[in-house]
Structures are given as structure tokens and as C-alpha cells.
C-alpha positions, 0 to 999 in steps of 0.5 A: 095549590099552596096559595089555595091551601092558604086561602082555606086555612086562614084566620077564618079556619082557626075561628071555626076550630074555636067555635067547634071546640065549644060545639064539641063539648056541648054536642058530645055531652048530649050525644054520648050522654044519651047513647050511653047514660040514658041507654039509647044504645039499647035501641040499636040503630034508632038510638044511634041516630037519635043521639046524633040528631039531638047532638046536632040539633042543639050544637047547630043552634050554637054553631049558627050564631057563633059562626055567622057572627064570630067566624065568618062575620056574615052580615047577611040577614033573612031566611035564606042564610038560615036555610043554607045553614040548615041544609048544610048541617043536614047534608053533612050530618047524614053523609058523615054519619052514614059513611062512618056507620057503614065503614065501622060496621064493615071494619069491625064485623066479626070482632069481639067489640060490643055493638055499643062500643062499635056505635061509639067508634062510629060516632067519633069517626062521623064527627071527624068527617062532619067537621071537614064537610061542615067547614067547607059547606059553611065557608063556601055555601052557608056563609059564602062571601058575596 
């Protein structure tokens, strides 16, 4: 068990975290800017999903190149690696943000918190779930070693 954890939390994991910091700054600026400053919170669920989609569209482009070359040092070329990466991002995003949205709605139902604040909390929870799922997906699926 300890050996397996050491394999997962190796230097690759820490490079992934550094790339994630860059992606987080870019993505959160887009997501929370659209949701709060551009007023997408007034669009209800559509605003929630458009904000998170814009975040992951832009941040995923940055993530692909940085993680492929810097984090996982993948030499693989071709459309297959791009498709695996895109599939991983889409699956992780849908899973993480769906779970977060439903969980926060249920946990905070009946509270005095505004729907906007609940949406912000759900996006933060979704971000945390996404990081975990995305790391595992990129490491063992998108940029897996052959």
C-alpha cells in the first residue's frame, strides 16, 4: 500500500500541482468572472454550466501542452493522445461538477445562502473533485506510459 502511494505521489504529482496552479489562476478568473462579474449567475443552471465550461475549455488547452511536455514528459504524437486527454477532461468535469452541484444543493437546501453563493460553493467543491479525478485520468489514461 505504501509503495503504491509512493508511485502515485512521485515528482510527476508535484509537477502536476505546479501546472494546476497556473490552470487554476486562469480558469478561476474565467469561471468566477463570468459567473459573478458578467452576471451569468442570473442565468441559473445555464450560467453555472457555461461558466465552468468556459473555464475548462481555456484551461484545458494550457493543461494539455504543459502536462504533456512538462508534467508527464510524453513523447506520444497524434490524434489519439489528444482524444484521450479530451475524453478525460470531459468525463472528469461532468462527474465532478454534477456531484458537487447536487451535493451542495442538498447540503445547503433551506439555508439563507443565496443561489449565487451556493453556486460559487458548488464550483469550489467541483474544482477539488476535478483535480483528483483529472490527475488520475491524465496519469493512467491520457498520458499513460507505454
